[in-house]
C-alpha positions, 0 to 999 in steps of 0.5 A, spaced: 106 669 819 100 665 817 093 664 820 088 659 819 082 660 814 075 661 818 072 657 812 077 652 810 081 651 816 087 651 812 093 656 813 093 662 810 100 666 809 098 673 811 104 677 809 104 674 802 097 675 801 097 682 803 103 683 799 099 680 793 093 685 795 097 691 795 100 689 788 093 689 785 091 695 788 098 699 785 097 696 779 089 698 779 090 705 781 097 707 778 096 703 772 089 702 771 091 694 769 089 688 773 095 685 776 091 679 778 096 677 783 091 674 788 089 669 783 096 668 780 101 668 785 106 668 779 103 674 775 107 678 771 106 684 774 108 681 781 114 678 779 117 684 776 115 688 782 119 683 786 125 683 782 125 691 784 125 690 791 129 683 792 135 686 795 142 684 792 149 687 794 149 689 787 143 693 788 145 696 794 151 698 791 148 701 785 143 705 790 148 708 794 152 710 788 146 713 785 145 717 791 152 719 792 156 719 786 151 718 780 157 720 775 160 714 777 154 709 776 153 711 769 161 710 768 161 703 770 154 702 767 151 699 773 144 698 774 139 698 779 133 694 775 135 689 770 133 691 763 127 686 762 124 689 768 126 696 766 122 695 759 116 692 762 115 698 767 117 703 761 112 699 757 106 699 762 107 706 764 107 708 756 101 704 755 097 707 761 099 714 758 096 712 751 090 709 754 088 715 758 090 720 753 086 717 748 
């Protein structure tokens, strides 16, 4: 969905703009960091969150197994989130905790 900017007359992707704004709000409120998604559509925080919400058959299967048969999920070592994204989120959460404690 797009509409035209009143200032420039050029099209604005409304859904993408709102998603980037929401990403920045989540980054700021939950983690106390600047997500910078509005200025940089390829900002790391936005990129990492996108990988979580991009649906694949593998993620669908992992989600179902997590809910219905978690022991099978751990047995076959199927992950819902890839290691790079998991490490990024873990690092971000712990650095936020350390900052707020210190």
